Structure formats: C-alpha cells, structure tokens
N, CA, C and O atoms as a GROMACS GRO file, in nm:
protein
  384
    1UNK      N    1   0.070  -0.128   0.000
    1UNK     CA    2  -0.009  -0.006   0.005
    1UNK      C    3   0.066   0.140  -0.029
    1UNK      O    4   0.155   0.135   0.057
    2UNK      N    5   0.078   0.210  -0.068
    2UNK     CA    6   0.132   0.335  -0.084
    2UNK      C    7   0.113   0.423   0.041
    2UNK      O    8   0.015   0.409   0.114
    3UNK      N    9   0.224   0.528   0.066
    3UNK     CA   10   0.205   0.600   0.171
    3UNK      C   11   0.211   0.721   0.182
    3UNK      O   12   0.317   0.781   0.161
    4UNK      N   13   0.113   0.777   0.214
    4UNK     CA   14   0.089   0.947   0.174
    4UNK      C   15   0.182   1.012   0.266
    4UNK      O   16   0.179   1.006   0.389
    5UNK      N   17   0.288   1.088   0.173
    5UNK     CA   18   0.357   1.172   0.252
    5UNK      C   19   0.343   1.330   0.238
    5UNK      O   20   0.322   1.358   0.121
    6UNK      N   21   0.346   1.432   0.313
    6UNK     CA   22   0.365   1.535   0.320
    6UNK      C   23   0.443   1.652   0.202
    6UNK      O   24   0.552   1.705   0.220
    7UNK      N   25   0.380   1.666   0.116
    7UNK     CA   26   0.444   1.775   0.013
    7UNK      C   27   0.439   1.927   0.054
    7UNK      O   28   0.336   1.995   0.047
    8UNK      N   29   0.571   1.978   0.100
    8UNK     CA   30   0.568   2.094   0.135
    8UNK      C   31   0.539   2.217   0.028
    8UNK      O   32   0.499   2.332   0.050
    9UNK      N   33   0.574   2.151  -0.095
    9UNK     CA   34   0.569   2.228  -0.201
    9UNK      C   35   0.401   2.258  -0.229
    9UNK      O   36   0.349   2.368  -0.245
   10UNK      N   37   0.346   2.143  -0.228
   10UNK     CA   38   0.178   2.112  -0.288
   10UNK      C   39   0.126   2.162  -0.140
   10UNK      O   40   0.100   2.282  -0.148
   11UNK      N   41   0.110   2.126  -0.046
   11UNK     CA   42   0.064   2.136   0.087
   11UNK      C   43  -0.055   2.058   0.100
   11UNK      O   44  -0.168   2.097   0.128
   12UNK      N   45  -0.016   1.947   0.076
   12UNK     CA   46  -0.131   1.803   0.060
   12UNK      C   47  -0.054   1.687   0.055
   12UNK      O   48   0.068   1.693   0.041
   13UNK      N   49  -0.108   1.590   0.063
   13UNK     CA   50  -0.048   1.434   0.088
   13UNK      C   51  -0.007   1.399  -0.073
   13UNK      O   52  -0.085   1.381  -0.166
   14UNK      N   53   0.143   1.395  -0.076
   14UNK     CA   54   0.159   1.316  -0.236
   14UNK      C   55   0.185   1.185  -0.217
   14UNK      O   56   0.225   1.129  -0.115
   15UNK      N   57   0.156   1.129  -0.343
   15UNK     CA   58   0.203   0.971  -0.324
   15UNK      C   59   0.314   0.906  -0.335
   15UNK      O   60   0.364   0.932  -0.444
   16UNK      N   61   0.368   0.843  -0.283
   16UNK     CA   62   0.492   0.799  -0.258
   16UNK      C   63   0.462   0.599  -0.379
   16UNK      O   64   0.410   0.492  -0.348
   17UNK      N   65   0.522   0.646  -0.496
   17UNK     CA   66   0.473   0.491  -0.549
   17UNK      C   67   0.526   0.382  -0.479
   17UNK      O   68   0.635   0.399  -0.423
   18UNK      N   69   0.477   0.284  -0.472
   18UNK     CA   70   0.437   0.167  -0.393
   18UNK      C   71   0.531   0.024  -0.513
   18UNK      O   72   0.487  -0.026  -0.617
   19UNK      N   73   0.632   0.004  -0.459
   19UNK     CA   74   0.694  -0.081  -0.575
   19UNK      C   75   0.672  -0.225  -0.532
   19UNK      O   76   0.743  -0.293  -0.605
   20UNK      N   77   0.612  -0.296  -0.454
   20UNK     CA   78   0.572  -0.407  -0.434
   20UNK      C   79   0.509  -0.497  -0.550
   20UNK      O   80   0.438  -0.443  -0.634
   21UNK      N   81   0.532  -0.619  -0.554
   21UNK     CA   82   0.488  -0.677  -0.635
   21UNK      C   83   0.290  -0.686  -0.671
   21UNK      O   84   0.232  -0.703  -0.778
   22UNK      N   85   0.229  -0.665  -0.524
   22UNK     CA   86   0.110  -0.663  -0.502
   22UNK      C   87   0.044  -0.516  -0.544
   22UNK      O   88  -0.070  -0.492  -0.582
   23UNK      N   89   0.145  -0.437  -0.525
   23UNK     CA   90   0.084  -0.288  -0.569
   23UNK      C   91   0.090  -0.260  -0.730
   23UNK      O   92   0.015  -0.180  -0.787
   24UNK      N   93   0.200  -0.344  -0.799
   24UNK     CA   94   0.209  -0.324  -0.924
   24UNK      C   95   0.063  -0.410  -0.988
   24UNK      O   96  -0.025  -0.380  -1.069
   25UNK      N   97   0.087  -0.499  -0.925
   25UNK     CA   98  -0.050  -0.596  -0.980
   25UNK      C   99  -0.202  -0.544  -0.948
   25UNK      O  100  -0.304  -0.591  -0.999
   26UNK      N  101  -0.199  -0.469  -0.882
   26UNK     CA  102  -0.335  -0.368  -0.843
   26UNK      C  103  -0.336  -0.262  -0.966
   26UNK      O  104  -0.443  -0.230  -1.018
   27UNK      N  105  -0.212  -0.207  -1.012
   27UNK     CA  106  -0.232  -0.067  -1.071
   27UNK      C  107  -0.244  -0.158  -1.218
   27UNK      O  108  -0.315  -0.114  -1.308
   28UNK      N  109  -0.181  -0.263  -1.232
   28UNK     CA  110  -0.206  -0.333  -1.396
   28UNK      C  111  -0.327  -0.341  -1.400
   28UNK      O  112  -0.382  -0.285  -1.494
   29UNK      N  113  -0.410  -0.412  -1.300
   29UNK     CA  114  -0.550  -0.444  -1.308
   29UNK      C  115  -0.643  -0.326  -1.314
   29UNK      O  116  -0.746  -0.331  -1.381
   30UNK      N  117  -0.605  -0.202  -1.235
   30UNK     CA  118  -0.696  -0.087  -1.295
   30UNK      C  119  -0.672  -0.053  -1.433
   30UNK      O  120  -0.773  -0.027  -1.499
   31UNK      N  121  -0.549  -0.048  -1.498
   31UNK     CA  122  -0.516  -0.009  -1.582
   31UNK      C  123  -0.594  -0.097  -1.721
   31UNK      O  124  -0.628  -0.045  -1.828
   32UNK      N  125  -0.610  -0.251  -1.680
   32UNK     CA  126  -0.665  -0.310  -1.753
   32UNK      C  127  -0.811  -0.291  -1.784
   32UNK      O  128  -0.864  -0.277  -1.894
   33UNK      N  129  -0.873  -0.294  -1.642
   33UNK     CA  130  -0.999  -0.262  -1.647
   33UNK      C  131  -1.041  -0.126  -1.714
   33UNK      O  132  -1.141  -0.122  -1.786
   34UNK      N  133  -0.974  -0.029  -1.693
   34UNK     CA  134  -1.031   0.076  -1.753
   34UNK      C  135  -1.002   0.090  -1.920
   34UNK      O  136  -1.078   0.156  -1.991
   35UNK      N  137  -0.889   0.025  -1.971
   35UNK     CA  138  -0.858  -0.006  -2.100
   35UNK      C  139  -0.999  -0.083  -2.178
   35UNK      O  140  -1.067  -0.041  -2.272
   36UNK      N  141  -1.010  -0.185  -2.116
   36UNK     CA  142  -1.125  -0.239  -2.144
   36UNK      C  143  -1.262  -0.167  -2.168
   36UNK      O  144  -1.331  -0.159  -2.269
   37UNK      N  145  -1.277  -0.120  -2.049
   37UNK     CA  146  -1.401  -0.010  -2.074
   37UNK      C  147  -1.396   0.064  -2.187
   37UNK      O  148  -1.471   0.055  -2.284
   38UNK      N  149  -1.303   0.139  -2.172
   38UNK     CA  150  -1.265   0.246  -2.302
   38UNK      C  151  -1.320   0.158  -2.448
   38UNK      O  152  -1.419   0.180  -2.518
   39UNK      N  153  -1.225   0.066  -2.459
   39UNK     CA  154  -1.234  -0.007  -2.574
   39UNK      C  155  -1.378  -0.088  -2.604
   39UNK      O  156  -1.432  -0.098  -2.714
   40UNK      N  157  -1.424  -0.139  -2.480
   40UNK     CA  158  -1.587  -0.174  -2.495
   40UNK      C  159  -1.662  -0.073  -2.528
   40UNK      O  160  -1.753  -0.088  -2.610
   41UNK      N  161  -1.637   0.045  -2.469
   41UNK     CA  162  -1.733   0.138  -2.510
   41UNK      C  163  -1.746   0.239  -2.652
   41UNK      O  164  -1.849   0.287  -2.699
   42UNK      N  165  -1.616   0.252  -2.700
   42UNK     CA  166  -1.570   0.356  -2.838
   42UNK      C  167  -1.595   0.217  -2.960
   42UNK      O  168  -1.659   0.247  -3.061
   43UNK      N  169  -1.545   0.078  -2.947
   43UNK     CA  170  -1.569   0.011  -3.051
   43UNK      C  171  -1.602  -0.080  -3.056
   43UNK      O  172  -1.586  -0.121  -3.170
   44UNK      N  173  -1.669  -0.188  -2.961
   44UNK     CA  174  -1.769  -0.281  -2.944
   44UNK      C  175  -1.934  -0.262  -2.924
   44UNK      O  176  -2.025  -0.342  -2.947
   45UNK      N  177  -1.938  -0.104  -2.865
   45UNK     CA  178  -2.056  -0.073  -2.822
   45UNK      C  179  -2.117  -0.151  -2.683
   45UNK      O  180  -2.238  -0.151  -2.657
   46UNK      N  181  -2.030  -0.205  -2.612
   46UNK     CA  182  -2.055  -0.283  -2.503
   46UNK      C  183  -2.116  -0.230  -2.367
   46UNK      O  184  -2.199  -0.278  -2.290
   47UNK      N  185  -2.025  -0.082  -2.367
   47UNK     CA  186  -2.112  -0.011  -2.254
   47UNK      C  187  -2.244   0.061  -2.318
   47UNK      O  188  -2.234   0.126  -2.423
   48UNK      N  189  -2.344   0.050  -2.263
   48UNK     CA  190  -2.436   0.125  -2.304
   48UNK      C  191  -2.445   0.289  -2.316
   48UNK      O  192  -2.519   0.345  -2.397
   49UNK      N  193  -2.370   0.348  -2.235
   49UNK     CA  194  -2.321   0.505  -2.167
   49UNK      C  195  -2.209   0.516  -2.183
   49UNK      O  196  -2.131   0.422  -2.181
   50UNK      N  197  -2.180   0.628  -2.200
   50UNK     CA  198  -2.045   0.696  -2.235
   50UNK      C  199  -1.945   0.602  -2.083
   50UNK      O  200  -1.972   0.552  -1.974
   51UNK      N  201  -1.848   0.621  -2.156
   51UNK     CA  202  -1.766   0.557  -2.024
   51UNK      C  203  -1.680   0.641  -1.934
   51UNK      O  204  -1.592   0.592  -1.864
   52UNK      N  205  -1.709   0.769  -1.938
   52UNK     CA  206  -1.660   0.882  -1.849
   52UNK      C  207  -1.692   0.873  -1.684
   52UNK      O  208  -1.614   0.888  -1.590
   53UNK      N  209  -1.835   0.844  -1.686
   53UNK     CA  210  -1.860   0.809  -1.542
   53UNK      C  211  -1.814   0.685  -1.478
   53UNK      O  212  -1.782   0.669  -1.360
   54UNK      N  213  -1.814   0.601  -1.572
   54UNK     CA  214  -1.727   0.439  -1.526
   54UNK      C  215  -1.590   0.474  -1.506
   54UNK      O  216  -1.550   0.419  -1.404
   55UNK      N  217  -1.476   0.562  -1.576
   55UNK     CA  218  -1.366   0.597  -1.531
   55UNK      C  219  -1.350   0.686  -1.422
   55UNK      O  220  -1.252   0.672  -1.349
   56UNK      N  221  -1.439   0.781  -1.400
   56UNK     CA  222  -1.454   0.844  -1.261
   56UNK      C  223  -1.466   0.738  -1.134
   56UNK      O  224  -1.393   0.741  -1.035
   57UNK      N  225  -1.576   0.643  -1.160
   57UNK     CA  226  -1.569   0.562  -1.048
   57UNK      C  227  -1.464   0.448  -1.018
   57UNK      O  228  -1.446   0.402  -0.905
   58UNK      N  229  -1.394   0.408  -1.136
   58UNK     CA  230  -1.272   0.344  -1.114
   58UNK      C  231  -1.158   0.430  -1.068
   58UNK      O  232  -1.057   0.376  -1.022
   59UNK      N  233  -1.167   0.574  -1.078
   59UNK     CA  234  -1.024   0.640  -1.028
   59UNK      C  235  -1.081   0.678  -0.886
   59UNK      O  236  -0.992   0.692  -0.801
   60UNK      N  237  -1.197   0.695  -0.846
   60UNK     CA  238  -1.282   0.704  -0.686
   60UNK      C  239  -1.224   0.604  -0.637
   60UNK      O  240  -1.138   0.617  -0.550
   61UNK      N  241  -1.256   0.504  -0.679
   61UNK     CA  242  -1.192   0.348  -0.623
   61UNK      C  243  -1.083   0.313  -0.586
   61UNK      O  244  -1.068   0.234  -0.493
   62UNK      N  245  -0.963   0.376  -0.667
   62UNK     CA  246  -0.848   0.368  -0.682
   62UNK      C  247  -0.748   0.451  -0.543
   62UNK      O  248  -0.665   0.411  -0.461
   63UNK      N  249  -0.816   0.586  -0.575
   63UNK     CA  250  -0.801   0.654  -0.480
   63UNK      C  251  -0.830   0.606  -0.302
   63UNK      O  252  -0.754   0.621  -0.206
   64UNK      N  253  -0.953   0.554  -0.306
   64UNK     CA  254  -1.017   0.508  -0.164
   64UNK      C  255  -0.923   0.386  -0.096
   64UNK      O  256  -0.889   0.371   0.021
   65UNK      N  257  -0.891   0.299  -0.226
   65UNK     CA  258  -0.807   0.181  -0.152
   65UNK      C  259  -0.671   0.242  -0.154
   65UNK      O  260  -0.592   0.172  -0.090
   66UNK      N  261  -0.620   0.342  -0.202
   66UNK     CA  262  -0.466   0.413  -0.170
   66UNK      C  263  -0.486   0.486   0.006
   66UNK      O  264  -0.399   0.507   0.090
   67UNK      N  265  -0.634   0.508   0.011
   67UNK     CA  266  -0.641   0.608   0.130
   67UNK      C  267  -0.609   0.723   0.080
   67UNK      O  268  -0.534   0.782   0.156
   68UNK      N  269  -0.641   0.800  -0.046
   68UNK     CA  270  -0.618   0.900  -0.074
   68UNK      C  271  -0.755   0.982  -0.104
   68UNK      O  272  -0.859   0.918  -0.090
   69UNK      N  273  -0.764   1.099  -0.138
   69UNK     CA  274  -0.879   1.190  -0.165
   69UNK      C  275  -0.844   1.240  -0.289
   69UNK      O  276  -0.739   1.208  -0.343
   70UNK      N  277  -0.952   1.343  -0.356
   70UNK     CA  278  -0.964   1.388  -0.495
   70UNK      C  279  -0.837   1.494  -0.494
   70UNK      O  280  -0.776   1.519  -0.598
   71UNK      N  281  -0.804   1.550  -0.379
   71UNK     CA  282  -0.697   1.684  -0.362
   71UNK      C  283  -0.563   1.632  -0.357
   71UNK      O  284  -0.463   1.703  -0.348
   72UNK      N  285  -0.564   1.513  -0.363
   72UNK     CA  286  -0.404   1.463  -0.378
   72UNK      C  287  -0.377   1.423  -0.557
   72UNK      O  288  -0.270   1.394  -0.611
   73UNK      N  289  -0.496   1.432  -0.612
   73UNK     CA  290  -0.442   1.435  -0.767
   73UNK      C  291  -0.478   1.552  -0.812
   73UNK      O  292  -0.530   1.553  -0.924
   74UNK      N  293  -0.463   1.664  -0.750
   74UNK     CA  294  -0.496   1.846  -0.779
   74UNK      C  295  -0.653   1.862  -0.823
   74UNK      O  296  -0.676   1.928  -0.924
   75UNK      N  297  -0.750   1.810  -0.758
   75UNK     CA  298  -0.880   1.848  -0.764
   75UNK      C  299  -0.928   1.895  -0.644
   75UNK      O  300  -0.932   1.808  -0.556
   76UNK      N  301  -0.967   2.006  -0.612
   76UNK     CA  302  -1.018   2.080  -0.497
   76UNK      C  303  -1.095   2.147  -0.530
   76UNK      O  304  -1.102   2.182  -0.648
   77UNK      N  305  -1.199   2.197  -0.414
   77UNK     CA  306  -1.289   2.312  -0.438
   77UNK      C  307  -1.216   2.427  -0.406
   77UNK      O  308  -1.118   2.434  -0.331
   78UNK      N  309  -1.288   2.548  -0.491
   78UNK     CA  310  -1.228   2.666  -0.489
   78UNK      C  311  -1.211   2.737  -0.346
   78UNK      O  312  -1.262   2.677  -0.252
   79UNK      N  313  -1.140   2.872  -0.317
   79UNK     CA  314  -1.147   2.923  -0.196
   79UNK      C  315  -1.260   2.994  -0.206
   79UNK      O  316  -1.345   3.002  -0.118
   80UNK      N  317  -1.264   3.063  -0.345
   80UNK     CA  318  -1.408   3.133  -0.362
   80UNK      C  319  -1.565   3.098  -0.361
   80UNK      O  320  -1.655   3.157  -0.421
   81UNK      N  321  -1.574   2.986  -0.278
   81UNK     CA  322  -1.683   2.901  -0.293
   81UNK      C  323  -1.785   2.990  -0.203
   81UNK      O  324  -1.905   2.972  -0.227
   82UNK      N  325  -1.753   3.073  -0.114
   82UNK     CA  326  -1.864   3.165  -0.048
   82UNK      C  327  -1.897   3.290  -0.140
   82UNK      O  328  -1.960   3.387  -0.098
   83UNK      N  329  -1.864   3.281  -0.227
   83UNK     CA  330  -1.880   3.420  -0.342
   83UNK      C  331  -1.953   3.334  -0.438
   83UNK      O  332  -2.021   3.420  -0.494
   84UNK      N  333  -1.979   3.238  -0.487
   84UNK     CA  334  -2.038   3.178  -0.566
   84UNK      C  335  -2.218   3.213  -0.588
   84UNK      O  336  -2.275   3.241  -0.694
   85UNK      N  337  -2.264   3.203  -0.482
   85UNK     CA  338  -2.418   3.247  -0.452
   85UNK      C  339  -2.426   3.383  -0.473
   85UNK      O  340  -2.532   3.422  -0.520
   86UNK      N  341  -2.341   3.467  -0.450
   86UNK     CA  342  -2.372   3.607  -0.483
   86UNK      C  343  -2.336   3.607  -0.631
   86UNK      O  344  -2.428   3.650  -0.700
   87UNK      N  345  -2.226   3.571  -0.699
   87UNK     CA  346  -2.193   3.561  -0.847
   87UNK      C  347  -2.333   3.521  -0.955
   87UNK      O  348  -2.367   3.574  -1.061
   88UNK      N  349  -2.392   3.411  -0.882
   88UNK     CA  350  -2.531   3.345  -0.942
   88UNK      C  351  -2.645   3.452  -0.954
   88UNK      O  352  -2.693   3.477  -1.064
   89UNK      N  353  -2.685   3.510  -0.848
   89UNK     CA  354  -2.760   3.608  -0.805
   89UNK      C  355  -2.726   3.701  -0.910
   89UNK      O  356  -2.812   3.732  -0.993
   90UNK      N  357  -2.620   3.746  -0.916
   90UNK     CA  358  -2.607   3.899  -0.991
   90UNK      C  359  -2.614   3.851  -1.150
   90UNK      O  360  -2.651   3.936  -1.231
   91UNK      N  361  -2.580   3.721  -1.198
   91UNK     CA  362  -2.614   3.670  -1.332
   91UNK      C  363  -2.735   3.666  -1.335
   91UNK      O  364  -2.781   3.732  -1.428
   92UNK      N  365  -2.822   3.607  -1.262
   92UNK     CA  366  -2.950   3.573  -1.294
   92UNK      C  367  -3.029   3.688  -1.278
   92UNK      O  368  -3.134   3.694  -1.343
   93UNK      N  369  -2.996   3.791  -1.194
   93UNK     CA  370  -3.058   3.953  -1.196
   93UNK      C  371  -3.052   4.008  -1.341
   93UNK      O  372  -3.146   4.060  -1.400
   94UNK      N  373  -2.931   3.990  -1.388
   94UNK     CA  374  -2.906   4.086  -1.474
   94UNK      C  375  -2.953   4.018  -1.610
   94UNK      O  376  -2.928   4.077  -1.716
   95UNK      N  377  -3.019   3.902  -1.611
   95UNK     CA  378  -3.051   3.816  -1.738
   95UNK      C  379  -3.219   3.879  -1.768
   95UNK      O  380  -3.271   3.881  -1.880
   96UNK      N  381  -3.301   3.937  -1.613
   96UNK     CA  382  -3.401   3.938  -1.642
   96UNK      C  383  -3.461   4.071  -1.668
   96UNK      O  384  -3.578   4.081  -1.703
   0.00000   0.00000   0.00000
C-alpha cells in the first residue's frame, strides 16, 4: 500500500509510488479494466452509456483503496466558494 507523505510545496499528501509486486499488480489490473472499458464503449458498443462515469468510478475506487482523496490528484474546491451564490444571483438578476 502506498504511504501518503506531506509535500511541502503542494501543501497536501503526495503519493509515493509503491514498488511492491502486489501494488504493481493492482495498478496493472486498474489499467486493464479502464482500457477494456474504453475499448468496450468506443469500439464494440458494449457499454450502454459513455465511459466517463465509469472511469471516474474506477478512479475514485483506486484513490479510496490507496487512502487518498481527490485533492491528492490536484482536484479541490476553490477558495471562492462563498462568493458563488452572490455571483449566481447577480447573473440571474441581470438576465431578467
């Protein structure tokens, strides 16, 4: 299992690669499932909907298995979250 370490430059937990055979096997399995999903959706029409939600699910499960969250791959909510309702209200009021 990978061990998250604090990255002083990024300010969040960074992933240190796991070189164990079990970790490599899991990574290969995740890659194989994702590749089969993309090929199945685009070439053989095996997946009834687009593959994007399934790839997000695979990514989320992979992060959970490693004990990480979305911020460790660079996704986080913005600091201006409190301003969003105000911006939304001003856009809606100017549209009418």
